[in-house]
N, C-alpha and C positions, 0 to 999 in steps of 0.2 A: 496543485494538490487535488483539485476536484478530478483532473483526468486520471490520476492514480486511483482515487476511490472509485470512479466509474469503472475503471478496468477490473478493479476487484470484484465489485458488486454485480457487474453484468456477466461475469465468468461463471462457468460450472464448477471450476476448481475452487476449493475452500481456501487454499493459501498459496502463496507464491515466495520463491527465493529471489535474491536481488537480480542475478542475471536475467531471469525471465521478465522482469519489469524493465530492466535496463534495455533489453532487445526490443520490448514493445514500443518504447518511447525514443529509441535511437540515441540513447545516452551512455556514457560509461557506468560501469558498475559502482564505482565511487559516488558518482552523482546520484544515482539512483538510491544507494544506501544513505546518503546524507539526507535526501528528501523524505525517505522513509523512516528513518529514525527521528527526524523532527516531527513526523506524523505520529510516531509512538509517543513522543514527548507531550504531543497536543492531545493524546488520548484518542486518536482516530484509527490507529492500527495497534495490534499487539504483536509481539514477536517471541520466538522461542528457538532457542539453540538446539539443534537436532543432531549434530556430529561435531567433529572438531572444527569445521569450517561453516557447515551449513546452518542457516537461520531461516526459519520460516515466518512470513508475515501474513496477517489476515486482518480484515476490518472488525472494528468493535461496533457496539450497537451506537456508541456516540458517533462514530464514523458515518454509519448510516443516516443517523438523524442529520448530521451536518451536511451530507451530501444531498439529501432530500430537501432541506431548507435552501440551500445555495442553489441547487438546480432549478428549484421553482422560481427563482428569482431571474435567472438567465432567460 
């Protein structure tokens, strides 16, 4: 989860779709979608459907706080 948050937070792009995250981490779209939807449930990401099949994901303030607190422990 921290790796995904890091990817979002260090990027100049404000949001991503599932295939972009899947490609970045070398996983299937289904795996990336499952992980990202869990992060939505936990409040670390938000999502919005933008078309018939496209969904954008972006980090929340809570996601940023979680990343900063956990990354400082590592």
